[in-house]
N, C-alpha and C positions, 0 to 999 in steps of 0.2 A: 504494500499500500504506499509506503513511503517513497519507494522509487517512483511509482506512478504519479505521485503528488509532485514531486521533484521534477519530473519530466513535463507535466503541465505547467508548473511555474517558470520552467526555463523557456518553454514555447511560448508563453504569455509575455514574458519580458521581452523576448526577442521580436515578437509581433509589435508590442508596444513602442519599441525603439525604432522599428522600421517605418511605422505609421505615424509617428510624432503624436502619439496620445499616450495618457498616463495609463497605469495598469488599472486603476479603478474605472476609469472610461471604458476600457476594453470589457472589464467584468461587467459593467452595466449594460453594455451592447449586448453581450452574451446572454445576461439575465432577461433582457427585453426578447430577445430571439426565442429563447426557449420558453418563455411566458407565452409568446403569441403562438408558438407551435402547439403547446397543451390547449390554448384557447380554441384553436381551430379544430383541434381533435375533439374537444368537448362539444363544441357547436355543431359538428357533424352528427354526434351522438344525440344532441337535443333536437335537431331537425328530424331525425328517423323515430324520436319519441323513446329511446332507449335510456335516456338519463334526465334526471329531473334537475330543476334549477337549484334546489337545496343542495343536491350531491355535487353538482358542478361548483358552486360557490365554496362549499366545504373543502373540495379538492384542491381548487385553486387559491383558497385563502382570500377571497373577495367578498365584498357586500353584494347584496342582492341588487342594490341600485347601481353599482358598477357593472354588473353583469348586464342588466337591461339597457344600460347605456352603450355597452358593447353590441348588443343586439341592434339596437336603433342605429348605431355607426355603420353596421354592416348590412343594414336594410333586411333584417330577417323578421318574419311576421311572428308576433307573440301576442299574448293575451294581455290587454291592459285593464286593469282593475280601476273601478270608480271609487275614490276614497272621499267623495263628498258626503256630507251627512244629509241624509234624507229625512225630513222631517214629516212626521205622520199627522195629519190633521184629524183632530178628535171633535166630534159633533156634540158631545155631552156636556 
């Protein structure tokens, strides 16, 4: 495990020096890439109806609002819940 980690660190440092980025910037880009990859995989399962929103948000460790924002940005149809308070008229 230690040799694999040292290999990754060496590759990361060499890439950072070649691309004029810092190591943290490279790690952030990798984090974004793999997060988007997981989101895409889960969105495909969501479209097929094989995975629910709560399972996806739990796996990705994001809020429901952020997931619905991702759905809206990718133009994926989803059910919108009306949160308005409906008042019932009483005649008595």
